[in-house]
N, C-alpha and C positions, 0 to 999 in steps of 0.2 A: 524586552521581548522574552517570553517564557521559552523554556527548552522545547516544548511541543510546537510553539509557534515558529521557532527557528527551524525545526526539523521539517515542518510543513512547507515553509518558504523554500527551503533547500530542495524538497521533493519537486515542487512545481518548476523551479528554475532548472534543475538538473535533467528532469525527464524531457523538458522542452528542448534543451540543448542537445542531449544525447539521442533522443528519439526512441528510447526503450524504457520499459517499466519492469521491475522484478517482483516476483512473489515466491512462495514456497509451496511444496507439495510432498506428500508422502503416499504410501500405498492406499490410504483411505481418501486421498484427494487433497483439496485446498482447505486450509483452516478458515473458520469463520466464527470465532468465539463471540459469545453474547456479551455485549457491552453493558456498562453501568446503566444506560438508558433503556435497556431491554431490547435493543436492536443489534442484530449480528453485524459484525464488521469483518471484511476480508482484508488482510494486510498486504500492502504493496510498498516497495522501496525504490529509490532512485538509482541505486547502484548494486552491483553484485557484492562489493565489499561490505555494504550495510547488511545485506542478507546473510553473508557468512558470519558476521559478528553476532547476529541474532541466533543463528543455528548453534554457534559455539557457546554462547553465554546464557541462553534461555533453555532450561531443561525440557520444557514442554515441546520445543521445536528441534531437539537434538537429532531426530531421525529424518528430518525433512531435507529436501534437495532444492537448490535454487532453480527458478524457472524464469527465463527471459521472454518478454512479450513486446513486440513492436508497438510503439506508441499509437500508430494508426489503428491497429487491431484492438488495443486497449480502449481507445476512445469509441470506436464503432461497435465493438461486440461486448467487451467486458462491462463497460459502464452501463450499456443497455440491459445486460443480463442482471447486473446488480440492482438496477432500478426495478426491474420486473420482480426480482426476488425480495425486494424491500430490505436490502443490505446496505450498510454504509461502507465507505472505503477508509481503511486505516492507512495513514500516510506516514512513512518513515518512522514507524514505531522504533523505539530505542530503549536501551537500559536492560537491566536484568529481568524486568517484568514485561518487556516489550510493550511499552505504553506510548501514547501520543494521541494526536487528533483523529477522530472518526468523523468523516464528512459525508454528506449525501452525494451521490454520484453527479448530480447536476452542478453542485458547487465545485466539485473536482474538475469537471469539464470546463467550467467558466474560468477557473484559475489556470488551467493548462493553456487555454486560449489566450489569456492575458499575457503569459510569459512567452508565448510563441511569437508575439509581435513586438 
């Protein structure tokens, strides 16, 4: 299993268990960088510790703050908004370049549901 696949699996398992999702925000809002596929992706993590590691180790995110989102709100509002905006969901990006899987919101929803049961 690749590093990105392991991080994605951990994301779905952990958010289902804990009932929260984490992202980051600065004075300009939430980041949504353009991916290699030409689609913007908004990053989310399964724990505050993962977010703090990104803020600490990725220069582009050094001025960001962690934001906690209840899983029910994430599923009902955030995924719908990301779908409407045609954004992907970055799951548990890691490393010095904050990389990992970017998935469409429908696939994220299905994977969360799988791990909830």
